[in-house]
N, C-alpha and C positions, 0 to 999 in steps of 0.2 A: 503494499500499499504506499503511496505517495501522500504524506501528510502535510506538506508545504513547499513553499517556493523560496528560493533566495536569487534575487535579481540583482546583479552587479556588473560594473563596467571595469574597475580596476581590480586586480588579483585580490583575492582574500588571503589573508597573512596570518600565519599559525593556526590554520584551521584544516582539520582533516574531514574532508566529505563523508557524509553519511548517506546511506542508500535508502532512507525514507524521506529525503528531500530532493527537489528537483531544482538543479542549478542552471540559470541562464544568464550567460555573460552578454548583455546587450542593454543600449539604453532602451528605456521603455516608458511608455506614457501611461497614466492610471487607467485611461480607457482601454488599454490593451490587455489589463491584468485579468486574470481568471482569479476572482476572489471567492471562488468555492471552497479554497483552502487557503490556510494562513500563508501570508507573504510578507518576506522581509525585503525592502528596497535599500541597498548598500550605496551610501553617496549622498550627502545633504544637497550639495549643488547640482549634482545630476537630477535628484529628486525635483528641485524646483524649476530647473531649466527646462526639463522634459516635460512638465506639467504647467506651464505658463498661464494656460487658460482654465486651470482647474482651481476653483475658489477654496475647495477643502484643502488642497495641497498648499497652495499660497498662503493660507491662513494659518499652517502649521507652525508652532512654535519650535525653535531649535532646542528649548528645553525638555520636550515632550517626544519620546519616541514612540508613543502609541498614536496611530492615525484613526484606526477602527479597531476597537476591542476584539480580540481573538481573530482577526481578518487581517489587519495591515499594520506594518510596523517600518520604521527606517533606522538606519544606523549609519555612522560616519564611514568614510573610506579610510584606508590606513594612512593615506596622505593628509587627510583632513584631521584626524585624532588617533593616533596609534593605540593608546591604551583603551580608548572606549570602543574602537573598532573591533580589537580582539575579544574583548569582554562581551560586547553587544552581540557580535555574531554567535559566539557560543552560548550565549544566555537564549537567544532564539532557537538554536539547535535543541537545547534542553527543554525547552517550553512548548515547542511545536506540537508534540503529541496532545499536551493539555489544550491548547488552543483549537486543536482539530476536534477532539472528542467532546469537550464541555458543552459546547453549544448543539451539538447533535444528538446526545443521548442524555436522558433523563434517568437517573439512578435512584432506586428505592430498594433499601434493605427491609425485607418483610419480617420483622422482629415479632416473635409469637407474643411476647408480653405486650409491646406497645400497640399491636394490632389486635389484642385478645384473642388469638387463635388458640383454640384448645383441641382441636381435631384436625385430622387430614382433610375432611370434608370442608372445614373453616377455610384452610389455606386454599383448597382447590376452587372454592367458590369466589375467593378474592382475586384469583388471577384470570388471565384471559384463556379462552379456550385452546389457542395455538400460540405457538412461538416459532421463531425461525431457527435457533440454535440454543444449545446447552453447554456449558463448560463446567466441569467438575474439578476443582483443584484440590488434589490429595484427599479426597473424602471428607473435607473440612468446609468447603464453600461450592454452592452451585450458582451458577449465573445464567440467567435466561435472557435471550435477547428476542426482542419484538422490532422488526423493522418497519418504519413508517417513513412517507414522504414529508419534505419540508422541515427537516430537524425536528421531528417529533418521535423519533424512535426511543425505546426504552430498554433499561436493563433491570432485571430484578435479582437482588442478592438474597440467598437462603443460606443462613449460617446453620450447617447440618449439626455442628457440635451444640448449638443452642437447642435445636429441636430433639436431639438425643437426650440431651441434660433433663428435657421435660418429658422423656419417656415415649416419645412418638414411635411407631413402628417404622424404622428407617427404611426398610427394604420396600414397604408399601409406599411410602412417601416418595422414595426416589422413582419407583414405577409410575406413580401417578403423574409426576412431572415429565418423565420421559415420553409418555403418550401424548404429550402435547406437542412434541418436536420430531420433524422427519429423522428416520432412523440414522440416516447418514449424516446428520448434524448434531449426534450426540458425541461430545469430545471429552472423553475421561483422560485425566492427567493425574493419575494415582501416585507417580513417583516424582512429579513435578518437573519432568524433562521438557515437555513443551513450554512450560514457563521459563525455564533456565534458558532455553535457545532464544526466546524474545527478549529475556533480561539483558542478554549480551548485546543486543541492539539498543535496548531503551534503559540503560542502567540508572537514570535519574527520574524516570517516570514512576512516580508514587503508587498511582492508580493502574498499574499495568494489569492486574489479576482481573480486574472487573471487565477491561476491555480486550482480554484475550478471546473472549466469545466473539467478539467482532472480526478479529485477525483471522480466526479459525473459520469462520462462517463465509469467508470471501474466496 
């Protein structure tokens, strides 16, 4: 999955490119940007010069690196500010997964105490009839994905340890949830190997576990 863009003219310094970002070395105007995914424009003067007719860009303060929250950011080129360039580009690389996922997926942890769930039927009735995929992390957490259009998709977290603590029949609970998902979209990660593989790509993404179901469903 491509989770963001970095648009730059001068070379990026002290930066190792990552596979989940799309790199474009070209002067570009705001109107040409694909704002479907988070984008960083590198170069303050290039940003202003290439968008001379765009009011939002021309009004942008040099003190604010955020143009549109979770969507569009800018950073100095190395020539303009060496320290901020290196730090800012790397900061975008670290934060790009959060910028990408946060607006697209609503996450809810179905806590049996908070939601007053005392039976599997209670849980089943609270959930949708169908989901697109499920991810089981080490038999401790289940994450159910329901895809919708217009950034209205949702992920449901089920803390299996919590339900086991309240003496739910765990085999029945898991079977009930599996029936809501296509059989080829049941992703069991009992040894954590799948998560470990993605963690190598996203070592700073704190919420990786909950979004594993998105990666695996594509």
